[in-house]
N, C-alpha and C positions, 0 to 999 in steps of 0.2 A: 674208518675214521672215527666212528662213534666209539668203537672199542678203545681207540687211542685216547679219546677224551675221558672216558670213564677210568681208564688205567691211570692217567695223569691225576685225576681227581682223587682216586684212592691213595695214590702215592703221597699226595699233599696231606691227606687226612692222617695217614700213618705217621708222617713226620711230626704232625701237630699233637698227636695223642700220647698220653702217658698214663701210668698206673694211678689208681685212685683208692684211698683207704677210707672206708666208712665204718661206723661203729653200731653194733646192735646190743642193747641192754635187755636181758631176759627177766621175766617176772620171778622165775623159780630160784635163781641164785645171783650172786654178785658178779659172775663172769661177764666179761665184755668180749664179744666176737668181732674180730677185725677182718675186713676184706672189702670187696666191691659188692655193693648192695643194689639189687633191682627189685622194686616193689611191684607186685602183680595184684592190682586191685580186683580183677575179676575172680582170681582163684583164692583171694584172701590169704596170700602168703608172701614171704620175702625170699628171694634167691640170693644166697651169699656165696660169692666166688672168692677163693683164696688159692691162687695158682691153678692146679688141675682139680682141686677139691671143690665140689659144688654141693651146697646144702640148702634144702628148702625148709623154712621155718614158718609155721602158721601164725597169723596175727594173734591168736589166743595166747601164745607163749611170749609175746614181745611186750616190753614196757615202753621202750623208746628206740628210735632210730635217728642217728646223727650222721649226716652226710659230710664228706670232706669239704664240699662247697658251702657249708654253713646251714643247710636245711635241717629242721628239727621236727620229727614226727613223734606223736604219742598215741598209745592205744587207749581206746575208750569203748565201753559196751553200749551199743545203741540197738534197742529193740531185739534183745537177746542175740546180738551179733557183734563181734569185735571188729572195730574199724581202726585204721591208722589215720589220724587227723593231723593236719598242719597246725602247729601251735604258733599263733601270731602274737598274743599278749598273755603273759602269765602273771596272775595276781589274785586278789580275793575274787575279782571278776576276771575270768580268762576267756580269750577269744580264740576259737578254733575253726578250721575249715575242712570239710569233707570233699576230697577231689573227685570221688566217684559219684557222689550225690549232687555236687556243686551247691552245697548248703553251708551256711555259717551256723556255729553253735556258740553259746555262752555257758561257761561252767561257773556255778556259784556254789561253793562248798562241795557237796557230793551230787548236786543236781546238774544235769546236762540239758540245757534248753535249746531247742532248735529255733532258728530264725528263718522262717520261710519267706520267699519273695512276695507271696500273695498277701501275707498278713503282718509283715514286719513293722509297719507303722503303728499298728495297734498293740503289738507284742512288746515293743521296746519300753514304753512307760511302765508296763507291768513288771518287766524284768529288772529294770534299773531304778524304778521309783519315779513317779510323775514329777516330783519336785526337782530332782537332779536332772532328769531328762529335759525339762523346760528351761532350767538354768543353763544347760549346755547350749541349747539353741538360741537362747537370748544373748549369750556371749559370742557365739561363733557366727550367728546370723546366716546359717545355711539351712537348707531343707533336708529332711531325711532321705537317704538314697541307699540302694542295695549295692554297696561296694565295700571292699576291704578297707580302703582308706577312711571312709566315714565310720565304720564300726570300730576300727582301731582307735580313732580320735575320741569317740564316745566312751569306749571302755577305759582308755587312758585317763580321761577327765574324771570319770566316776571313781576310779581307784585313787586318784589324787585327792578327790574330795573327801573320801572316807579314810585317807591316810594309810592306804595299803601299799606295801612294797610291790613292785611290779618290774617285769622285764619285757621289752619289746624285741621280738626276733625280726630284725630288719631284713635278713636274707630271705625269710619266709614271706615277708610282706612285699619284697621286690618282684615276686612273680606276678603280682596283681597290678603292677605299675604299667602305665603307658609310657614307654621310653623311646627316645629318638636317637639313633646312631647315624653318624655321617662320616664319610672318609673317602680317600682317593680310590679310583676304580681302574683296573688295567686288565686286559684280556689278550688271548691269542685266538684268532678266528680262522676257521676254514670255511670259505665261501663258495657257494654254487650259484651261478648266475645264468639265466636264460632269457631270451627275448621273443616276443610275439610280434612279427613284422608283417606288413601288408604286401602280399605277393601280387596284388592287383596293380600296385604302383600308382594308384590314384586314390585321393582322399575320400572320394565318394564310394569306392568299392570296399566291400566288407569281405576280404579274402585273407585273413590273418592266419599265419602258421608259426608254430613255435620252433625255435632253433634248439640245438642240443645245449645242455648245461656245460658251462666252462668253470674251471676251478681257480681259486686264488687264495692268498693268505693276507691277513691284516692284523693290526695291533690296536684295538679300540682303547681309548683312554677317556676318563671323565670322573664323575662323582657318584657315590652310592649312598642311598638313604634307606634306613630301616626303621619303621615305626612299629614297635612291639605292642600289641594290644592285649595279649594274655600270654600264659606260659607256652602255648603251642602256636598261636596265630600271630602273624605280623604282616604288614604291608610294606612291600619293597619298591623302590624306584631307582633304576640305574639310568643315568643320563650320561651320554658319552659321544665323542666324535668318532666316526668310522670312515676310513678312507680305503677304497679298494681299487686295484688296477690289475690288468692282465694284458701283457703285450705279446703273448704267444698264442693268440687265437687265430684259427684259420677256418672261417665259415664261408663256403662258396655261395654264389648266386644271391648276393646281397644288393644287386643293382647293375647299372651299366655306366659307361663313361664315353665321352667324345674325344677324338684325337684330331689334332690340327690337320686341316686339308693341305695337301692330298696324301699325307703319310699313310693313313689307314688303307687307302686304295692301292698305293704302291707296294706296301709291305705289311699286309694284314696279318701274316703269320708271326710277326714279332710282338703283337699285342694280344695278351690273354683275354678271352672274350668277356668274362664276368668280373664284377667288382667283389672283392673279398672283405669281410670284417676281420681285421688282424689284431684288434685290441679294443679295450674299453677301460674307462675309469669313472668312478663316481664318489662324491663326498656326501655323507649323510650325518644328521644329528638324530640320535635315538633317545626315546623316552620309553624304557621298558618298565611298565607297571605290573606288579604281580602280587597275588595273595600267597603267603607261604604258610605251610602247616608242618610243624615239627613231628615227624614220625618217631624219632627218638629224642624226647625233650632233654634239656640240660640237667634236670635233677636226677635222671637215671644214669647219666654218663657225663663226663667232663665235656665230651664232644657232642654237639647237637646236629642231628641229621634231619633234613627237611625236603619236601617237594614243593614246587611252586608253579604257577601258571597265571597268565593274564594277557592283556593287550599290549601291543607295541605301536607307538606312534613314531613314525620315521619321516623326517623331512629331508628330501634330496636337494641339496643346495647347489650342486654342480655335477655335470655329467658330460663325458666326451666319448664319442664312438670313433674308432680308428678304422678308416676305409682305405684300401690299397688297390691300385691298378697294376697288373703284372706286365712285365716286358722281358723279352729275351732276344738276343742277337740271332740265334739259330736254334734248331730243335735240340741240339746237344748241350747248349749253354744253360746254366742255371737261371731260374726266374728271379729278376730283381723287381723292386716295387717303387711306385710313386704313391706316397701316402699323404692323406689329408685328414683333418679332424672335424667332426661335426659336433657342435656344442649345444647344450641344453639352453632353451630360451628363458625359462623361469623356474623357480622352485616347485617341487611337487611333494605331496604328502601321501603316505601310505599308512593304513591301519592294518597291522598283522597280529601275530601271536608270538608269545615267548613262553617257554616252559622248560623245566629241568629239575635237577637235584642239587642240593647245596649242603654245605657243612659250616658250622660256626664253632670256633674254639676261643674261649676267653683267655687272653694273655694277662689281664689284670682285671680289677673291679670295673674299669671303664673301657678298656681297650679290647677289641675283638678281631680275630682273624677270620675272614669269610672266604670260602672257596665255592665255586659253582661250575657245573657243566650245563650249558644252556643251548636251546635251539630257538632261532628266530626265523620266521618265514612270512611271506606275503607277496603282494603284487602292487607295483606302481602302475596304475591304469592310465592308458592313453597319454603318454608323454610326448610333448612336441620337441623335436630335435632336428631342425632342418637348417640351422645357421652354421655354415662352414667358417672355420677360423682362418686366419692368415698363416697359421703354422703349417709347414709342409716338410716332408722328408723325401728327398729324391735319391734313390739308390741306383737309378738307371744311368746310362751314358747320355741320355737324351736331355735337352734343356727343359726347364719347368713348363714353358708355354706350349709344350707338345700336347699336354692334356688340357682340353678346353672346358671340361665340366664333368662333375660327378653327379649321378642321379641314383640315389640309393633307396632301398626299401624302408629306410628310417626317415625319409622325407615325409613330412606330415606327422603321423602319430605312431606310437608303438607301445607295447606293454613290456615291463621288466619284472622277471620273477627272481626272488631272492630266497636262498636257503643258507642260513649262517649257523655254524656249530662253533661254540666258543668254550674255552676254559678261561675262567676269570677269577680274579682275586681282589679283595679290598681290605683295607685296614681301617676299621671304623672306631670312633670314640663316642661314648654315650654323653649326650649333652645334659 
């Protein structure tokens, strides 16, 4: 089943992905190299793919890299080492960011000045001049902070004050934004459900044994929220309704029942001894919260691949256990059933886990297609389920009042184990 989920996810990814053309401008000549670019910060080179042709170009030979998605990188020499920096503002004062060092730089003429997080408040008045620095804070009424948005606004203000032409690269700046995406969520779930029931038949006895897991399918629907904190990290919340039922379960020895006197004494061979569990259903509301990390971020490929994990808070709002007493006219006759339903007394909450892999593909500047293969698991501890409903189904030739009472191992309390594997998708819009 897991293989099926991963295959379906990969198929969805393949449908969403298409070719990307990036540009590399070299220092040595005016040629522009076109293809798919992957930046390797550790090896200090760029991998250029054009069909089956793969070429590795060191940072030393590169002047600029322009991605098809609008990202703009420039090469600069820092401490006798060439780096590719993200260009955020270009002007007399330029703002750049080093993705491997996680540091901001300001370029003034030929000088490249680092803005370290430990000393940036003392460095900024020196870099931009105390008078302009104080004027900006007097007008903006904000405190200095180590963020791309603050540095961008400060550099933009200084360039305007000295009447310098400038360009702001919004696509580069967007990777630093905290953005919220929201959209409809739908999935296809494969569920595994097991129960821990009291074989002592008394509330005071602690003799719980687990049943085998039963399988079912479901279609959860709801809303998905994605709060992007940085280029690689985001917080996800999937909230959805999940209804599961299985009416083809046959678990023996789930209790006993009484038959109207004197039928059991006269014809005991017609009544199957034990009570069976023949089905179950439950309705839940899920809140799957997770932290997501982009293994392949969007700037390296049009398609973003990520892994995620976190807690699941699940509220069971309704649950029914289907119990059946067996009857047959003779040994050769098929077994027919008298069935009753035992209903949940009140809602229960479970805290479990969810984890999986996901893919995001931008359809436009604000619209994103999201796909995920996810596992959700946990235990509903000690559920009370001893209230029988008026609903009955009698497949036997005997009248309903033949059965005087059901006494099941679900009377009192039981645990429920859930294992849910889902393929899900959402179409989200950036607010």
